[in-house]
C-alpha positions in Angstrom: 0.0 0.0 0.0 1.2 3.5 -0.9 2.0 5.5 2.2 -1.0 7.7 3.2 -3.6 6.2 0.9 -5.2 4.1 3.6 -6.8 7.2 5.2 -7.7 9.0 2.0 -11.3 10.0 1.3 -13.0 11.3 -1.8 -14.9 14.5 -1.6 -17.2 16.3 -4.0 -16.1 19.9 -4.3 -16.2 23.0 -6.5 -13.0 23.9 -8.3 -11.8 27.1 -9.9 -8.8 27.6 -12.2 -7.6 31.0 -13.4 -4.7 32.0 -15.6 -3.3 35.4 -16.8 -3.0 35.8 -20.6 0.4 36.8 -21.9 2.1 36.4 -18.5 5.5 35.3 -19.9 5.8 38.4 -22.1 6.0 40.6 -19.0 9.2 41.4 -17.2 9.6 40.4 -13.6 8.2 43.7 -12.2 5.2 43.5 -14.5 4.6 39.9 -13.5 4.5 40.9 -9.8 2.1 43.7 -10.6 -0.1 41.3 -12.5 -0.1 38.8 -9.7 -1.1 41.4 -7.2 -3.9 42.8 -9.3 -5.3 39.4 -10.0 -5.2 38.5 -6.3 -7.0 41.7 -5.5 -9.6 41.1 -8.2 -10.3 37.6 -7.0 -10.5 38.7 -3.4 -13.1 41.4 -4.4 -15.2 39.0 -6.4 -15.1 36.4 -3.6 -16.2 38.9 -1.0 -19.1 39.9 -3.3 -20.6 36.5 -2.8 -19.7 36.1 0.8 -16.6 34.0 0.4 -13.2 34.3 2.0 -10.3 33.2 -0.3 -8.1 32.6 2.6 -10.2 29.5 3.2 -9.7 28.1 -0.3 -7.2 25.3 -0.8 -5.0 26.8 -3.5 -2.2 25.5 -5.7 -0.6 28.7 -6.9 1.6 29.2 -10.0 3.2 32.4 -11.3 0.4 33.1 -13.7 -2.6 31.8 -11.8 -4.0 29.3 -9.4 -6.1 26.1 -9.0 -8.4 26.5 -6.1 -10.6 24.0 -4.3 -13.5 25.8 -2.5 -14.7 24.7 0.9 -17.2 22.0 1.3 -20.8 23.2 1.2 -20.2 26.3 -0.9 -23.3 27.1 -3.0 -22.1 26.8 -6.7 -24.8 29.0 -8.2 -23.4 32.4 -6.9 -19.8 31.3 -7.8 -20.9 30.3 -11.3 -22.7 33.6 -11.8 -22.2 36.5 -9.4 -18.6 35.8 -8.6 -17.8 35.8 -12.3 -19.7 39.0 -12.8 -17.8 40.6 -9.9 -14.4 39.4 -11.3 -15.2 40.9 -14.7 -16.1 44.2 -13.0 -12.9 44.2 -11.0 -10.8 43.5 -14.1 -12.5 46.3 -16.0 -11.6 48.7 -13.2 -8.0 47.5 -13.1 -7.7 47.9 -16.9 -9.0 51.4 -17.0 -5.6 52.5 -15.7 -3.6 49.8 -17.5 -0.9 51.0 -19.9 1.3 48.4 -21.6 -0.3 45.2 -20.2 -4.0 45.1 -19.4 -4.9 42.2 -17.0 -6.8 39.7 -19.2 -7.7 36.4 -17.6 -9.1 32.9 -18.4 -11.3 31.2 -15.8 -12.8 27.7 -15.6 -15.2 26.1 -13.1 -16.1 22.5 -12.4 -17.5 20.4 -9.6 -16.6 16.8 -9.1 -14.7 14.3 -7.0 -11.1 14.6 -5.7 -8.9 13.7 -2.8 -6.0 15.5 -1.2 -2.5 14.5 -2.2 1.0 15.5 -1.3 1.3 17.6 -4.5 -2.2 18.9 -4.5 -5.7 17.5 -5.3 -5.9 14.2 -7.2 -8.8 12.9 -9.2 -10.8 13.7 -12.3 -12.1 17.0 -11.2 -8.7 18.9 -11.1 -7.9 17.4 -14.5 -11.2 18.6 -16.1 -11.0 22.1 -14.8 -7.4 22.5 -16.0 -8.1 21.0 -19.4 -11.0 23.4 -19.9 -8.8 26.3 -18.8 -6.3 25.4 -21.4 -8.9 24.9 -24.2 -8.0 26.5 -27.5 -11.5 28.1 -27.9 -11.2 29.8 -24.5 -7.7 31.2 -25.4 -9.0 32.3 -28.8 -11.9 34.2 -27.2 -9.4 36.6 -25.7 -7.2 36.7 -28.8 -10.1 37.5 -31.2 -11.9 39.9 -28.9 -9.5 42.6 -27.7 -12.2 44.3 -25.7 -12.8 41.3 -23.5 -11.1 41.1 -20.1 -12.4 37.7 -19.0 -12.8 34.4 -20.9 -15.0 32.0 -18.8 -15.9 28.4 -19.3 -17.8 26.0 -17.1 -17.8 22.2 -17.4 -20.7 20.4 -19.0 -21.9 18.9 -15.7 -21.7 22.3 -13.9 -23.6 23.9 -16.8 -26.4 21.3 -16.6 -26.5 21.1 -12.8 -26.2 24.8 -12.0 -26.4 27.3 -14.9 -29.5 25.8 -16.5 -31.4 25.8 -13.2 -32.2 29.5 -13.3 -30.5 30.1 -10.0 -27.3 31.4 -11.7 -27.0 35.1 -12.5 -25.8 34.3 -16.0 -28.3 33.0 -18.5 -27.8 29.6 -20.3 -28.4 31.3 -23.6 -25.2 33.4 -23.1 -23.0 30.2 -23.4 -21.9 28.1 -26.3 -20.9 24.4 -25.9 -17.4 23.2 -26.8 -15.7 19.9 -27.0 -11.9 19.7 -26.7 -9.6 16.7 -26.8 -6.4 16.6 -24.8 -4.1 13.6 -24.3 -6.6 11.2 -25.8 -9.6 12.3 -23.7 -12.6 14.5 -24.6 -13.7 17.3 -22.3 -17.0 19.2 -22.8 -17.8 22.6 -21.5 -19.7 25.8 -22.1 -18.0 29.1 -22.9 -19.6 32.4 -22.0 -19.7 34.3 -25.2 -22.2 36.8 -23.9 -21.7 39.4 -21.2 -20.5 38.9 -17.7 -22.4 41.9 -16.3 -25.3 42.8 -14.0 -28.7 42.4 -15.7 -27.6 39.4 -17.9 -29.6 37.0 -15.7 -33.0 35.5 -16.0 -34.8 38.9 -16.1 -34.0 39.2 -19.8 -32.3 42.6 -19.5 -29.6 41.6 -21.8 -31.9 40.9 -24.8 -33.6 37.9 -26.1 -30.5 35.7 -26.5 -28.6 37.0 -23.5 -25.5 37.7 -25.6 -24.2 41.2 -25.3 -20.4 42.0 -25.3 -18.5 42.3 -22.1 -17.8 46.0 -22.5 -19.7 47.0 -25.6 -23.4 46.5 -24.6 -26.0 45.1 -26.9 -24.2 46.0 -30.1 -20.9 44.2 -29.2 -19.6 41.4 -31.2 -20.4 37.8 -30.1 -17.9 35.1 -31.0 -19.1 31.6 -32.0 -17.3 28.2 -32.3 -19.6 26.3 -34.7 -16.9 23.7 -35.5 -16.4 22.9 -31.9 -19.9 23.1 -30.6 -21.1 19.7 -31.8 -22.4 17.6 -28.9 
């Protein structure tokens, strides 16, 4: 028996992964500035839904983090209001940005995992990281220079949470994707509409729920028809 496995238990948790676009192109000072600004933006978004990031189990890298949220956290505010708050915080940061605006990819998933000596082990951490690295999510930031946040949820989180109507973001504002990595397929839903107040079930964002993140109803909406087959 491998040391430590005998007392290991599976838990079902909500996971969040975040990454800064273009981090390696910054010099050391600019990297530190980006890290601090991202941490502040995440803190603000978490406080907005009554969460304390100091209680999150985090694996931190230079350009982002993988976080396991505490047991019992309601996923609906995280999948909706937290994301809206993060987009708002990034917009504020980038009003004063000069050379390098802070542009971020974010993925969410809930599933089973267990604690390990080098971080969480299980399918859930793999799914959330594969979706974070998905080419369509990266392309969303590349193709839309006015977007500060590219956001994807896993297929199961979309079905279990976003589609319920309890999430502040409308299901119609998302597009499904399928990505393949290391021989496995991963399905998710990318927010191609706005991450803003009033884009929830009240219909304030228009019939299809797809405004741009900064540009309002007339903003460009990006689609992925070749990747959206289910």
